[in-house]
C-alpha positions as CSV (number, residue, x, y, z in Angstrom):
1,M,5.6,33.0,12.1
2,R,5.3,29.5,10.7
3,I,6.8,26.3,12.0
4,K,9.1,24.9,9.4
5,Y,8.6,21.2,10.3
6,P,5.2,21.0,12.0
7,V,5.0,17.2,11.7
8,Q,7.6,16.9,14.5
9,F,5.2,18.7,16.9
10,Q,2.1,16.8,16.1
11,N,0.9,14.3,18.7
12,R,1.3,10.8,17.2
13,K,-0.8,7.8,18.3
14,N,2.3,5.7,18.8
15,N,6.0,6.3,19.3
16,L,7.1,4.5,16.2
17,P,9.6,6.5,14.1
18,L,8.3,7.8,10.8
19,S,9.1,5.5,7.9
20,P,11.7,6.9,5.5
21,L,9.6,5.8,2.5
22,Y,7.2,8.0,0.6
23,L,5.2,7.5,-2.5
24,T,6.0,9.5,-5.7
25,G,3.4,12.0,-6.9
26,E,2.4,9.6,-9.7
27,T,1.3,6.9,-7.3
28,N,-2.3,7.1,-6.0
29,L,-4.0,5.5,-3.1
30,V,-6.1,3.1,-5.1
31,E,-2.9,1.6,-6.5
32,I,-1.7,0.9,-3.0
33,M,-5.1,-0.5,-2.2
34,E,-4.6,-3.0,-5.0
35,L,-1.6,-4.3,-3.1
36,V,-3.5,-4.3,0.2
37,S,-6.5,-6.1,-1.3
38,G,-4.4,-8.6,-3.1
39,I,-2.4,-9.5,0.0
40,F,-5.6,-9.7,2.1
41,L,-7.5,-11.9,-0.4
42,S,-4.5,-14.2,-0.9
43,K,-4.4,-14.9,2.9
44,R,-0.6,-14.9,2.7
45,V,-0.2,-12.6,5.7
46,V,-1.1,-13.7,9.2
47,T,-1.0,-12.1,12.7
48,H,1.6,-13.0,15.3
49,N,-0.5,-15.9,16.5
50,G,-1.1,-17.3,13.0
51,A,-4.7,-16.0,12.6
52,E,-5.8,-14.5,9.3
53,S,-4.7,-10.8,9.2
54,P,-7.6,-8.4,9.0
55,L,-7.8,-6.1,6.0
56,T,-7.5,-3.0,8.2
57,E,-4.3,-4.3,9.8
58,I,-2.7,-4.8,6.4
59,G,-3.9,-1.4,5.3
60,R,-2.5,0.2,8.5
61,A,0.9,-1.4,7.8
62,F,1.0,0.2,4.4
63,E,0.0,3.5,5.9
64,Y,2.9,3.4,8.2
65,L,5.3,2.0,5.5
66,F,4.6,4.9,3.1
67,N,3.5,7.7,5.5
68,I,0.0,7.8,4.0
69,K,-3.6,7.7,5.2
70,L,-5.9,5.4,3.3
71,G,-9.1,6.5,5.1
72,N,-11.9,4.0,5.0
73,I,-10.0,0.9,4.0
74,H,-13.1,-1.3,3.6
75,K,-14.6,1.2,1.2
76,K,-11.4,1.5,-0.8
77,H,-11.1,-2.3,-0.9
78,E,-14.7,-2.5,-2.4
79,N,-13.7,0.2,-4.9
80,V,-10.8,-2.0,-6.0
81,I,-12.8,-5.1,-6.5
82,R,-15.6,-3.3,-8.2
83,R,-13.4,-1.7,-10.9
84,K,-13.9,-2.6,-14.5
85,I,-12.1,-5.8,-15.5
86,N,-9.4,-4.0,-17.5
87,K,-8.7,-1.6,-14.6
88,R,-9.1,-4.0,-11.7
89,T,-5.3,-4.8,-11.4
90,E,-3.8,-1.9,-13.3
91,F,-1.1,-1.2,-10.8
92,L,-0.2,-4.9,-10.3
93,D,0.1,-5.1,-14.1
94,I,2.5,-2.2,-14.0
95,L,4.6,-4.1,-11.4
96,R,4.5,-7.3,-13.4
97,K,5.7,-5.4,-16.5
98,A,8.5,-3.8,-14.6
99,I,9.8,-7.1,-13.3
100,T,9.5,-8.7,-16.8
101,E,11.4,-5.8,-18.3
102,E,14.2,-6.1,-15.7
103,S,14.4,-9.8,-16.3
104,K,14.8,-9.2,-20.0
105,N,17.4,-6.5,-19.5
106,K,19.4,-8.9,-17.4
107,G,19.2,-11.6,-20.0
108,Y,17.0,-14.0,-18.0
109,L,14.2,-14.1,-20.7
């Protein structure tokens, strides 16, 4: 006999509810790490006391937001910044293109 929804029975480290958001099958973790790395390097996110937010905290927030596990966040961050120049911000470029297209479609460009 198998449990139909085993996630409900797993011990969780905190009592936060699961996020209702999930990534599509075409999204991979390195794409999410582009976002995490960009936010971290821009220093646009701070902790509750105004200190610079650590890379791992930003990564953990995305893990919660999308119900994912990034694994070794520092290693994945290095993988993002070591990518070839034309691949380094591939996902961010997709996002930029999507926003530009929507702006065109709505007549703002």
